[in-house]
PDB file of N, CA, C and O in Angstrom:
ATOM      1  N   MET A   1     219.854 128.653  72.824  1.00  0.00           N
ATOM      2  CA  MET A   1     219.267 127.597  73.618  1.00  0.00           C
ATOM      3  C   MET A   1     217.856 128.005  74.024  1.00  0.00           C
ATOM      4  O   MET A   1     217.651 129.064  74.618  1.00  0.00           O
ATOM      5  N   ALA A   2     216.909 127.173  73.706  1.00  0.00           N
ATOM      6  CA  ALA A   2     215.516 127.453  74.029  1.00  0.00           C
ATOM      7  C   ALA A   2     215.239 127.170  75.503  1.00  0.00           C
ATOM      8  O   ALA A   2     215.769 126.218  76.076  1.00  0.00           O
ATOM      9  N   LEU A   3     214.414 127.998  76.094  1.00  0.00           N
ATOM     10  CA  LEU A   3     213.994 127.754  77.469  1.00  0.00           C
ATOM     11  C   LEU A   3     212.942 126.665  77.473  1.00  0.00           C
ATOM     12  O   LEU A   3     212.133 126.575  76.549  1.00  0.00           O
ATOM     13  N   LYS A   4     212.945 125.843  78.500  1.00  0.00           N
ATOM     14  CA  LYS A   4     212.021 124.719  78.586  1.00  0.00           C
ATOM     15  C   LYS A   4     210.945 125.002  79.616  1.00  0.00           C
ATOM     16  O   LYS A   4     211.168 125.703  80.603  1.00  0.00           O
ATOM     17  N   THR A   5     209.775 124.442  79.362  1.00  0.00           N
ATOM     18  CA  THR A   5     208.696 124.555  80.343  1.00  0.00           C
ATOM     19  C   THR A   5     208.929 123.539  81.455  1.00  0.00           C
ATOM     20  O   THR A   5     209.718 122.605  81.312  1.00  0.00           O
ATOM     21  N   ILE A   6     208.236 123.741  82.547  1.00  0.00           N
ATOM     22  CA  ILE A   6     208.315 122.796  83.658  1.00  0.00           C
ATOM     23  C   ILE A   6     207.876 121.410  83.189  1.00  0.00           C
ATOM     24  O   ILE A   6     208.453 120.409  83.614  1.00  0.00           O
ATOM     25  N   ALA A   7     206.873 121.335  82.327  1.00  0.00           N
ATOM     26  CA  ALA A   7     206.382 120.050  81.833  1.00  0.00           C
ATOM     27  C   ALA A   7     207.475 119.304  81.074  1.00  0.00           C
ATOM     28  O   ALA A   7     207.630 118.094  81.240  1.00  0.00           O
ATOM     29  N   ILE A   8     208.227 120.014  80.248  1.00  0.00           N
ATOM     30  CA  ILE A   8     209.296 119.372  79.481  1.00  0.00           C
ATOM     31  C   ILE A   8     210.396 118.893  80.420  1.00  0.00           C
ATOM     32  O   ILE A   8     210.890 117.776  80.270  1.00  0.00           O
ATOM     33  N   LEU A   9     210.784 119.721  81.384  1.00  0.00           N
ATOM     34  CA  LEU A   9     211.816 119.308  82.346  1.00  0.00           C
ATOM     35  C   LEU A   9     211.362 118.111  83.167  1.00  0.00           C
ATOM     36  O   LEU A   9     212.149 117.202  83.432  1.00  0.00           O
ATOM     37  N   LEU A  10     210.100 118.107  83.570  1.00  0.00           N
ATOM     38  CA  LEU A  10     209.562 116.989  84.341  1.00  0.00           C
ATOM     39  C   LEU A  10     209.610 115.709  83.514  1.00  0.00           C
ATOM     40  O   LEU A  10     209.972 114.651  84.029  1.00  0.00           O
ATOM     41  N   GLU A  11     209.251 115.798  82.250  1.00  0.00           N
ATOM     42  CA  GLU A  11     209.302 114.635  81.366  1.00  0.00           C
ATOM     43  C   GLU A  11     210.737 114.111  81.246  1.00  0.00           C
ATOM     44  O   GLU A  11     210.958 112.901  81.272  1.00  0.00           O
ATOM     45  N   GLU A  12     211.706 115.013  81.116  1.00  0.00           N
ATOM     46  CA  GLU A  12     213.107 114.601  81.020  1.00  0.00           C
ATOM     47  C   GLU A  12     213.582 113.923  82.302  1.00  0.00           C
ATOM     48  O   GLU A  12     214.296 112.922  82.248  1.00  0.00           O
ATOM     49  N   VAL A  13     213.188 114.463  83.450  1.00  0.00           N
ATOM     50  CA  VAL A  13     213.584 113.871  84.728  1.00  0.00           C
ATOM     51  C   VAL A  13     212.955 112.490  84.885  1.00  0.00           C
ATOM     52  O   VAL A  13     213.617 111.556  85.339  1.00  0.00           O
ATOM     53  N   GLN A  14     211.692 112.354  84.515  1.00  0.00           N
ATOM     54  CA  GLN A  14     211.028 111.058  84.634  1.00  0.00           C
ATOM     55  C   GLN A  14     211.648 110.029  83.689  1.00  0.00           C
ATOM     56  O   GLN A  14     211.730 108.848  84.026  1.00  0.00           O
ATOM     57  N   HIS A  15     212.081 110.469  82.520  1.00  0.00           N
ATOM     58  CA  HIS A  15     212.768 109.569  81.587  1.00  0.00           C
ATOM     59  C   HIS A  15     214.107 109.125  82.188  1.00  0.00           C
ATOM     60  O   HIS A  15     214.474 107.954  82.085  1.00  0.00           O
ATOM     61  N   ALA A  16     214.832 110.050  82.811  1.00  0.00           N
ATOM     62  CA  ALA A  16     216.102 109.706  83.456  1.00  0.00           C
ATOM     63  C   ALA A  16     215.884 108.722  84.605  1.00  0.00           C
ATOM     64  O   ALA A  16     216.675 107.796  84.790  1.00  0.00           O
ATOM     65  N   ILE A  17     214.814 108.921  85.377  1.00  0.00           N
ATOM     66  CA  ILE A  17     214.493 107.999  86.475  1.00  0.00           C
ATOM     67  C   ILE A  17     214.231 106.606  85.915  1.00  0.00           C
ATOM     68  O   ILE A  17     214.701 105.612  86.469  1.00  0.00           O
ATOM     69  N   GLU A  18     213.486 106.534  84.826  1.00  0.00           N
ATOM     70  CA  GLU A  18     213.192 105.245  84.193  1.00  0.00           C
ATOM     71  C   GLU A  18     214.485 104.545  83.764  1.00  0.00           C
ATOM     72  O   GLU A  18     214.638 103.342  83.978  1.00  0.00           O
ATOM     73  N   LYS A  19     215.406 105.285  83.165  1.00  0.00           N
ATOM     74  CA  LYS A  19     216.679 104.699  82.738  1.00  0.00           C
ATOM     75  C   LYS A  19     217.501 104.222  83.928  1.00  0.00           C
ATOM     76  O   LYS A  19     218.138 103.171  83.862  1.00  0.00           O
ATOM     77  N   VAL A  20     217.490 104.987  85.014  1.00  0.00           N
ATOM     78  CA  VAL A  20     218.230 104.596  86.210  1.00  0.00           C
ATOM     79  C   VAL A  20     217.651 103.315  86.793  1.00  0.00           C
ATOM     80  O   VAL A  20     218.396 102.437  87.229  1.00  0.00           O
ATOM     81  N   LEU A  21     216.329 103.205  86.801  1.00  0.00           N
ATOM     82  CA  LEU A  21     215.699 102.015  87.363  1.00  0.00           C
ATOM     83  C   LEU A  21     216.004 100.764  86.538  1.00  0.00           C
ATOM     84  O   LEU A  21     216.059  99.657  87.073  1.00  0.00           O
ATOM     85  N   VAL A  22     216.200 100.951  85.239  1.00  0.00           N
ATOM     86  CA  VAL A  22     216.506  99.814  84.371  1.00  0.00           C
ATOM     87  C   VAL A  22     217.974  99.397  84.509  1.00  0.00           C
ATOM     88  O   VAL A  22     218.284  98.207  84.574  1.00  0.00           O
ATOM     89  N   SER A  23     218.856 100.365  84.553  1.00  0.00           N
ATOM     90  CA  SER A  23     220.287 100.036  84.635  1.00  0.00           C
ATOM     91  C   SER A  23     221.025 101.116  85.420  1.00  0.00           C
ATOM     92  O   SER A  23     221.660 101.994  84.834  1.00  0.00           O
ATOM     93  N   GLN A  24     220.941 101.050  86.713  1.00  0.00           N
ATOM     94  CA  GLN A  24     221.541 102.069  87.582  1.00  0.00           C
ATOM     95  C   GLN A  24     223.061 102.073  87.474  1.00  0.00           C
ATOM     96  O   GLN A  24     223.671 103.133  87.335  1.00  0.00           O
ATOM     97  N   GLU A  25     223.674 100.896  87.538  1.00  0.00           N
ATOM     98  CA  GLU A  25     225.126 100.809  87.505  1.00  0.00           C
ATOM     99  C   GLU A  25     225.550  99.674  86.585  1.00  0.00           C
ATOM    100  O   GLU A  25     224.832  98.690  86.406  1.00  0.00           O
ATOM    101  N   TYR A  26     226.720  99.835  86.013  1.00  0.00           N
ATOM    102  CA  TYR A  26     227.306  98.748  85.250  1.00  0.00           C
ATOM    103  C   TYR A  26     228.817  98.827  85.376  1.00  0.00           C
ATOM    104  O   TYR A  26     229.376  99.849  85.774  1.00  0.00           O
ATOM    105  N   GLU A  27     229.460  97.731  85.030  1.00  0.00           N
ATOM    106  CA  GLU A  27     230.908  97.674  85.149  1.00  0.00           C
ATOM    107  C   GLU A  27     231.503  97.183  83.837  1.00  0.00           C
ATOM    108  O   GLU A  27     231.043  96.198  83.260  1.00  0.00           O
ATOM    109  N   ILE A  28     232.529  97.882  83.377  1.00  0.00           N
ATOM    110  CA  ILE A  28     233.260  97.511  82.171  1.00  0.00           C
ATOM    111  C   ILE A  28     234.741  97.603  82.496  1.00  0.00           C
ATOM    112  O   ILE A  28     235.218  98.635  82.968  1.00  0.00           O
ATOM    113  N   ALA A  29     235.457  96.538  82.248  1.00  0.00           N
ATOM    114  CA  ALA A  29     236.904  96.499  82.471  1.00  0.00           C
ATOM    115  C   ALA A  29     237.274  97.004  83.872  1.00  0.00           C
ATOM    116  O   ALA A  29     238.154  97.850  84.028  1.00  0.00           O
ATOM    117  N   ASN A  30     236.594  96.474  84.869  1.00  0.00           N
ATOM    118  CA  ASN A  30     236.849  96.815  86.271  1.00  0.00           C
ATOM    119  C   ASN A  30     236.589  98.281  86.609  1.00  0.00           C
ATOM    120  O   ASN A  30     237.079  98.778  87.623  1.00  0.00           O
ATOM    121  N   ARG A  31     235.842  98.959  85.790  1.00  0.00           N
ATOM    122  CA  ARG A  31     235.452 100.336  86.092  1.00  0.00           C
ATOM    123  C   ARG A  31     233.939 100.377  86.248  1.00  0.00           C
ATOM    124  O   ARG A  31     233.205  99.905  85.379  1.00  0.00           O
ATOM    125  N   ARG A  32     233.481 100.938  87.345  1.00  0.00           N
ATOM    126  CA  ARG A  32     232.050 101.014  87.638  1.00  0.00           C
ATOM    127  C   ARG A  32     231.512 102.375  87.196  1.00  0.00           C
ATOM    128  O   ARG A  32     232.103 103.416  87.485  1.00  0.00           O
ATOM    129  N   GLN A  33     230.394 102.346  86.501  1.00  0.00           N
ATOM    130  CA  GLN A  33     229.757 103.579  86.026  1.00  0.00           C
ATOM    131  C   GLN A  33     228.350 103.671  86.615  1.00  0.00           C
ATOM    132  O   GLN A  33     227.586 102.709  86.546  1.00  0.00           O
ATOM    133  N   ARG A  34     228.008 104.810  87.188  1.00  0.00           N
ATOM    134  CA  ARG A  34     226.674 105.032  87.750  1.00  0.00           C
ATOM    135  C   ARG A  34     225.969 106.052  86.871  1.00  0.00           C
ATOM    136  O   ARG A  34     226.518 107.112  86.574  1.00  0.00           O
ATOM    137  N   MET A  35     224.745 105.725  86.454  1.00  0.00           N
ATOM    138  CA  MET A  35     223.975 106.598  85.575  1.00  0.00           C
ATOM    139  C   MET A  35     223.662 107.927  86.262  1.00  0.00           C
ATOM    140  O   MET A  35     223.937 108.991  85.708  1.00  0.00           O
ATOM    141  N   ALA A  36     223.097 107.872  87.449  1.00  0.00           N
ATOM    142  CA  ALA A  36     222.701 109.070  88.191  1.00  0.00           C
ATOM    143  C   ALA A  36     222.313 108.643  89.594  1.00  0.00           C
ATOM    144  O   ALA A  36     222.120 107.460  89.874  1.00  0.00           O
ATOM    145  N   MET A  37     222.206 109.610  90.449  1.00  0.00           N
ATOM    146  CA  MET A  37     221.754 109.334  91.808  1.00  0.00           C
ATOM    147  C   MET A  37     220.229 109.407  91.812  1.00  0.00           C
ATOM    148  O   MET A  37     219.653 110.471  91.586  1.00  0.00           O
ATOM    149  N   LEU A  38     219.586 108.284  92.066  1.00  0.00           N
ATOM    150  CA  LEU A  38     218.130 108.224  92.042  1.00  0.00           C
ATOM    151  C   LEU A  38     217.517 109.225  93.013  1.00  0.00           C
ATOM    152  O   LEU A  38     216.501 109.847  92.701  1.00  0.00           O
ATOM    153  N   GLU A  39     218.117 109.386  94.174  1.00  0.00           N
ATOM    154  CA  GLU A  39     217.597 110.334  95.159  1.00  0.00           C
ATOM    155  C   GLU A  39     217.576 111.764  94.605  1.00  0.00           C
ATOM    156  O   GLU A  39     216.610 112.498  94.815  1.00  0.00           O
ATOM    157  N   ASP A  40     218.637 112.157  93.902  1.00  0.00           N
ATOM    158  CA  ASP A  40     218.689 113.490  93.303  1.00  0.00           C
ATOM    159  C   ASP A  40     217.600 113.667  92.247  1.00  0.00           C
ATOM    160  O   ASP A  40     216.962 114.717  92.166  1.00  0.00           O
ATOM    161  N   LEU A  41     217.400 112.627  91.441  1.00  0.00           N
ATOM    162  CA  LEU A  41     216.367 112.711  90.402  1.00  0.00           C
ATOM    163  C   LEU A  41     214.965 112.782  90.995  1.00  0.00           C
ATOM    164  O   LEU A  41     214.129 113.549  90.518  1.00  0.00           O
ATOM    165  N   THR A  42     214.704 111.994  92.024  1.00  0.00           N
ATOM    166  CA  THR A  42     213.366 112.028  92.614  1.00  0.00           C
ATOM    167  C   THR A  42     213.119 113.350  93.343  1.00  0.00           C
ATOM    168  O   THR A  42     211.994 113.850  93.355  1.00  0.00           O
ATOM    169  N   ASN A  43     214.165 113.919  93.951  1.00  0.00           N
ATOM    170  CA  ASN A  43     214.012 115.245  94.559  1.00  0.00           C
ATOM    171  C   ASN A  43     213.705 116.289  93.495  1.00  0.00           C
ATOM    172  O   ASN A  43     212.850 117.153  93.693  1.00  0.00           O
ATOM    173  N   ARG A  44     214.401 116.210  92.369  1.00  0.00           N
ATOM    174  CA  ARG A  44     214.153 117.145  91.256  1.00  0.00           C
ATOM    175  C   ARG A  44     212.740 116.965  90.708  1.00  0.00           C
ATOM    176  O   ARG A  44     212.061 117.945  90.402  1.00  0.00           O
ATOM    177  N   GLU A  45     212.295 115.709  90.583  1.00  0.00           N
ATOM    178  CA  GLU A  45     210.944 115.433  90.103  1.00  0.00           C
ATOM    179  C   GLU A  45     209.906 116.061  91.037  1.00  0.00           C
ATOM    180  O   GLU A  45     208.967 116.707  90.574  1.00  0.00           O
ATOM    181  N   LYS A  46     210.071 115.876  92.338  1.00  0.00           N
ATOM    182  CA  LYS A  46     209.127 116.440  93.314  1.00  0.00           C
ATOM    183  C   LYS A  46     209.110 117.958  93.213  1.00  0.00           C
ATOM    184  O   LYS A  46     208.042 118.569  93.242  1.00  0.00           O
ATOM    185  N   PHE A  47     210.292 118.574  93.095  1.00  0.00           N
ATOM    186  CA  PHE A  47     210.379 120.017  92.979  1.00  0.00           C
ATOM    187  C   PHE A  47     209.647 120.518  91.731  1.00  0.00           C
ATOM    188  O   PHE A  47     208.922 121.511  91.795  1.00  0.00           O
ATOM    189  N   LEU A  48     209.833 119.838  90.602  1.00  0.00           N
ATOM    190  CA  LEU A  48     209.177 120.247  89.360  1.00  0.00           C
ATOM    191  C   LEU A  48     207.664 120.067  89.438  1.00  0.00           C
ATOM    192  O   LEU A  48     206.912 120.904  88.940  1.00  0.00           O
ATOM    193  N   ILE A  49     207.219 118.987  90.058  1.00  0.00           N
ATOM    194  CA  ILE A  49     205.774 118.776  90.219  1.00  0.00           C
ATOM    195  C   ILE A  49     205.182 119.881  91.093  1.00  0.00           C
ATOM    196  O   ILE A  49     204.139 120.445  90.761  1.00  0.00           O
ATOM    197  N   ASP A  50     205.845 120.190  92.204  1.00  0.00           N
ATOM    198  CA  ASP A  50     205.360 121.265  93.078  1.00  0.00           C
ATOM    199  C   ASP A  50     205.327 122.598  92.331  1.00  0.00           C
ATOM    200  O   ASP A  50     204.355 123.346  92.435  1.00  0.00           O
ATOM    201  N   SER A  51     206.389 122.896  91.580  1.00  0.00           N
ATOM    202  CA  SER A  51     206.437 124.146  90.813  1.00  0.00           C
ATOM    203  C   SER A  51     205.348 124.182  89.755  1.00  0.00           C
ATOM    204  O   SER A  51     204.698 125.208  89.555  1.00  0.00           O
ATOM    205  N   GLY A  52     205.152 123.061  89.082  1.00  0.00           N
ATOM    206  CA  GLY A  52     204.131 122.994  88.047  1.00  0.00           C
ATOM    207  C   GLY A  52     202.730 123.167  88.593  1.00  0.00           C
ATOM    208  O   GLY A  52     201.884 123.802  87.964  1.00  0.00           O
ATOM    209  N   GLU A  53     202.482 122.598  89.774  1.00  0.00           N
ATOM    210  CA  GLU A  53     201.163 122.742  90.390  1.00  0.00           C
ATOM    211  C   GLU A  53     200.907 124.183  90.798  1.00  0.00           C
ATOM    212  O   GLU A  53     199.769 124.651  90.747  1.00  0.00           O
ATOM    213  N   LYS A  54     201.956 124.891  91.203  1.00  0.00           N
ATOM    214  CA  LYS A  54     201.793 126.286  91.614  1.00  0.00           C
ATOM    215  C   LYS A  54     201.714 127.233  90.417  1.00  0.00           C
ATOM    216  O   LYS A  54     200.903 128.158  90.407  1.00  0.00           O
ATOM    217  N   LYS A  55     202.555 127.000  89.413  1.00  0.00           N
ATOM    218  CA  LYS A  55     202.709 127.964  88.322  1.00  0.00           C
ATOM    219  C   LYS A  55     202.070 127.525  87.008  1.00  0.00           C
ATOM    220  O   LYS A  55     201.827 128.363  86.139  1.00  0.00           O
ATOM    221  N   GLY A  56     201.798 126.255  86.845  1.00  0.00           N
ATOM    222  CA  GLY A  56     201.306 125.737  85.572  1.00  0.00           C
ATOM    223  C   GLY A  56     202.423 124.982  84.868  1.00  0.00           C
ATOM    224  O   GLY A  56     203.570 125.431  84.861  1.00  0.00           O
ATOM    225  N   PHE A  57     202.098 123.850  84.281  1.00  0.00           N
ATOM    226  CA  PHE A  57     203.108 122.998  83.685  1.00  0.00           C
ATOM    227  C   PHE A  57     203.504 123.419  82.278  1.00  0.00           C
ATOM    228  O   PHE A  57     204.693 123.510  81.974  1.00  0.00           O
ATOM    229  N   GLU A  58     202.540 123.672  81.429  1.00  0.00           N
ATOM    230  CA  GLU A  58     202.814 123.841  80.007  1.00  0.00           C
ATOM    231  C   GLU A  58     203.270 125.233  79.610  1.00  0.00           C
ATOM    232  O   GLU A  58     204.043 125.376  78.663  1.00  0.00           O
ATOM    233  N   ASN A  59     202.821 126.239  80.292  1.00  0.00           N
ATOM    234  CA  ASN A  59     203.082 127.594  79.838  1.00  0.00           C
ATOM    235  C   ASN A  59     204.131 128.333  80.659  1.00  0.00           C
ATOM    236  O   ASN A  59     204.470 129.474  80.346  1.00  0.00           O
ATOM    237  N   THR A  60     204.640 127.703  81.693  1.00  0.00           N
ATOM    238  CA  THR A  60     205.599 128.379  82.559  1.00  0.00           C
ATOM    239  C   THR A  60     207.003 127.964  82.191  1.00  0.00           C
ATOM    240  O   THR A  60     207.343 126.782  82.251  1.00  0.00           O
ATOM    241  N   LEU A  61     207.817 128.925  81.811  1.00  0.00           N
ATOM    242  CA  LEU A  61     209.217 128.632  81.554  1.00  0.00           C
ATOM    243  C   LEU A  61     209.874 128.281  82.868  1.00  0.00           C
ATOM    244  O   LEU A  61     209.514 128.814  83.917  1.00  0.00           O
ATOM    245  N   ALA A  62     210.827 127.394  82.808  1.00  0.00           N
ATOM    246  CA  ALA A  62     211.387 126.832  84.033  1.00  0.00           C
ATOM    247  C   ALA A  62     212.630 127.554  84.514  1.00  0.00           C
ATOM    248  O   ALA A  62     213.385 126.994  85.309  1.00  0.00           O
ATOM    249  N   GLY A  63     212.865 128.742  84.076  1.00  0.00           N
ATOM    250  CA  GLY A  63     214.032 129.482  84.545  1.00  0.00           C
ATOM    251  C   GLY A  63     214.021 129.612  86.056  1.00  0.00           C
ATOM    252  O   GLY A  63     213.007 129.980  86.649  1.00  0.00           O
ATOM    253  N   GLY A  64     215.149 129.310  86.675  1.00  0.00           N
ATOM    254  CA  GLY A  64     215.260 129.426  88.121  1.00  0.00           C
ATOM    255  C   GLY A  64     214.610 128.300  88.885  1.00  0.00           C
ATOM    256  O   GLY A  64     214.338 128.457  90.075  1.00  0.00           O
ATOM    257  N   THR A  65     214.343 127.154  88.246  1.00  0.00           N
ATOM    258  CA  THR A  65     213.656 126.075  88.942  1.00  0.00           C
ATOM    259  C   THR A  65     214.580 124.996  89.473  1.00  0.00           C
ATOM    260  O   THR A  65     214.103 123.964  89.945  1.00  0.00           O
ATOM    261  N   GLY A  66     215.865 125.198  89.412  1.00  0.00           N
ATOM    262  CA  GLY A  66     216.728 124.146  89.924  1.00  0.00           C
ATOM    263  C   GLY A  66     218.147 124.615  90.145  1.00  0.00           C
ATOM    264  O   GLY A  66     218.515 125.736  89.795  1.00  0.00           O
ATOM    265  N   LYS A  67     218.925 123.750  90.725  1.00  0.00           N
ATOM    266  CA  LYS A  67     220.328 124.065  90.967  1.00  0.00           C
ATOM    267  C   LYS A  67     220.999 124.337  89.631  1.00  0.00           C
ATOM    268  O   LYS A  67     220.817 123.587  88.672  1.00  0.00           O
ATOM    269  N   GLY A  68     221.760 125.393  89.571  1.00  0.00           N
ATOM    270  CA  GLY A  68     222.470 125.705  88.349  1.00  0.00           C
ATOM    271  C   GLY A  68     221.645 126.484  87.347  1.00  0.00           C
ATOM    272  O   GLY A  68     222.142 126.833  86.276  1.00  0.00           O
ATOM    273  N   SER A  69     220.400 126.763  87.673  1.00  0.00           N
ATOM    274  CA  SER A  69     219.555 127.560  86.776  1.00  0.00           C
ATOM    275  C   SER A  69     219.593 129.008  87.209  1.00  0.00           C
ATOM    276  O   SER A  69     219.522 129.321  88.398  1.00  0.00           O
ATOM    277  N   TYR A  70     219.704 129.868  86.253  1.00  0.00           N
ATOM    278  CA  TYR A  70     219.731 131.290  86.553  1.00  0.00           C
ATOM    279  C   TYR A  70     218.783 132.012  85.620  1.00  0.00           C
ATOM    280  O   TYR A  70     218.706 131.710  84.429  1.00  0.00           O
ATOM    281  N   ARG A  71     218.087 132.938  86.159  1.00  0.00           N
ATOM    282  CA  ARG A  71     217.193 133.757  85.362  1.00  0.00           C
ATOM    283  C   ARG A  71     217.993 134.945  84.846  1.00  0.00           C
ATOM    284  O   ARG A  71     218.616 135.665  85.626  1.00  0.00           O
ATOM    285  N   VAL A  72     217.976 135.146  83.544  1.00  0.00           N
ATOM    286  CA  VAL A  72     218.735 136.225  82.934  1.00  0.00           C
ATOM    287  C   VAL A  72     217.756 137.232  82.374  1.00  0.00           C
ATOM    288  O   VAL A  72     216.846 136.877  81.624  1.00  0.00           O
ATOM    289  N   ILE A  73     217.940 138.482  82.735  1.00  0.00           N
ATOM    290  CA  ILE A  73     217.088 139.561  82.214  1.00  0.00           C
ATOM    291  C   ILE A  73     217.979 140.532  81.460  1.00  0.00           C
ATOM    292  O   ILE A  73     218.922 141.093  82.018  1.00  0.00           O
ATOM    293  N   PHE A  74     217.669 140.723  80.184  1.00  0.00           N
ATOM    294  CA  PHE A  74     218.420 141.663  79.383  1.00  0.00           C
ATOM    295  C   PHE A  74     217.717 143.014  79.423  1.00  0.00           C
ATOM    296  O   PHE A  74     216.497 143.092  79.280  1.00  0.00           O
ATOM    297  N   THR A  75     218.494 144.081  79.620  1.00  0.00           N
ATOM    298  CA  THR A  75     217.898 145.427  79.661  1.00  0.00           C
ATOM    299  C   THR A  75     218.427 146.273  78.538  1.00  0.00           C
ATOM    300  O   THR A  75     218.044 147.435  78.406  1.00  0.00           O
TER     301      THR A  75
END
């Protein structure tokens, strides 16, 4: 699995936000499906923008930039 830059992660989050804004929820056969929590995505977007402004967007790998991310160092 390739590591992603902050710029790539930000682009993915913004794409997810766009999809949520177009179709946040839908219902099929009495079952409701929610794409994502917009608040969580916008918080992630803000975090990535802040990180990118501090560290650089294109050249900084995004390890450790979010919940569930872990930086792994092999020795």
